[in-house]
matplotlib code that plots the C-alpha trace (Angstrom):
import matplotlib.pyplot as plt

x = [-83.1, -79.7, -78.6, -76.5, -79.4, -81.8, -79.5, -79.0, -82.8, -83.3, -80.4, -82.0, -85.4, -83.6, -82.1, -85.5, -87.0, -84.2, -84.2, -87.9, -88.0, -84.6, -83.1, -84.6, -87.4, -87.9, -86.6, -90.3, -91.2, -88.3, -89.2, -92.8, -91.7, -89.1, -91.8, -94.0, -91.1, -89.9, -93.4, -93.8, -90.7, -92.2, -90.4, -92.0, -91.4, -92.1, -91.9, -91.1, -90.8, -90.2, -87.3, -86.3, -82.7, -81.7, -79.1, -78.7, -82.0, -83.8, -85.2, -83.1, -84.5, -85.9, -85.5, -87.5, -86.0, -87.0, -87.5, -87.0, -87.1, -88.0, -87.0, -83.4, -82.1, -82.5, -82.5, -81.7, -82.7, -81.2, -81.7, -78.7, -75.9, -73.3, -73.3, -71.2, -69.8, -72.6, -75.1, -73.1, -72.7, -76.5, -77.1, -74.5, -76.2, -79.6, -78.0, -76.6, -80.0, -81.9, -79.4, -80.2, -76.9, -77.0, -78.0, -78.1, -77.6, -79.2, -78.8, -80.9, -78.4, -78.2, -76.4, -76.7, -77.9, -75.3, -75.4, -73.3, -73.6, -72.9, -72.6, -73.1, -69.9, -70.2]
y = [-53.6, -54.8, -55.0, -51.8, -49.8, -51.4, -50.8, -47.2, -46.7, -48.2, -46.0, -43.0, -43.9, -44.2, -40.8, -39.2, -40.9, -39.7, -36.1, -35.9, -37.4, -36.7, -38.7, -40.2, -42.4, -46.1, -48.6, -49.6, -46.0, -45.8, -49.3, -48.2, -45.0, -46.8, -49.2, -46.3, -44.5, -47.7, -48.5, -44.9, -45.7, -48.9, -51.4, -54.6, -54.8, -57.6, -56.6, -58.8, -61.9, -65.1, -67.2, -70.7, -71.7, -75.2, -77.6, -81.0, -80.2, -79.8, -76.6, -75.7, -72.3, -69.1, -65.4, -62.4, -60.3, -56.6, -56.0, -58.0, -55.9, -57.3, -60.7, -59.7, -57.7, -58.1, -55.0, -55.0, -51.7, -50.2, -47.0, -47.0, -44.6, -46.8, -50.0, -52.9, -56.0, -58.1, -56.2, -57.0, -60.7, -60.9, -59.6, -62.0, -64.9, -63.8, -63.8, -67.3, -68.6, -67.2, -67.4, -63.8, -62.4, -58.8, -57.2, -53.6, -52.7, -49.3, -47.4, -44.3, -43.0, -39.9, -37.8, -39.4, -42.5, -45.2, -47.9, -51.0, -53.4, -57.1, -59.8, -63.5, -65.3, -67.9]
z = [-8.1, -7.2, -3.5, -3.6, -4.9, -2.3, 0.6, -0.5, -0.7, 2.8, 4.2, 2.7, 4.3, 7.7, 7.4, 6.5, 9.6, 11.9, 10.3, 11.0, 14.5, 15.9, 18.8, 21.9, 20.7, 21.4, 18.8, 18.1, 17.1, 14.6, 13.3, 12.5, 10.9, 8.7, 7.5, 6.5, 4.9, 3.1, 1.8, 0.5, -1.7, -3.1, -0.9, 0.5, 4.2, 6.6, 10.3, 13.4, 11.2, 12.9, 11.6, 12.5, 13.1, 11.9, 12.9, 11.2, 9.5, 12.9, 14.3, 17.3, 17.9, 16.4, 16.5, 15.4, 12.6, 12.9, 9.2, 6.1, 2.9, -0.5, 0.9, 0.1, 3.2, 6.9, 8.9, 12.6, 14.3, 17.5, 19.4, 21.7, 22.4, 20.7, 18.6, 20.0, 18.4, 19.8, 17.7, 14.6, 15.6, 16.1, 12.5, 11.0, 12.8, 11.3, 7.9, 8.5, 9.6, 6.8, 3.9, 3.1, 1.8, 3.1, 6.3, 7.7, 11.2, 11.7, 14.9, 15.5, 18.0, 20.2, 17.6, 14.2, 12.3, 12.2, 9.6, 9.1, 6.2, 6.9, 4.2, 4.5, 3.7, 0.9]

ax = plt.figure().add_subplot(projection="3d")
ax.plot(x, y, z, "-o")
ax.set_aspect("equal")
plt.show()
């Protein structure tokens, strides 16, 4: 499955979760539901995956990725009123650290699901 098909499948899963639950839950609830939905659709999902950050071939820090799907896409989840630039920067930093080329920022907001795709610059 190519990246476009995979991201569309993930986004579809996010909409199914939101259409079922609606707004107002904690991010952790949406995360667990998205994992269930994605696995029902045959996707491999790693949750709360620790990822090291390297500088000059030395570990200088780490972060926890919300979800990594099929080892190809990082998903950063939010459950906030509005996404801000800092959320996008966070995802781009995760892409840089992992060398995973594509990420999805998914916000289970007050009114709708908001999705932003981010790409690792070569």
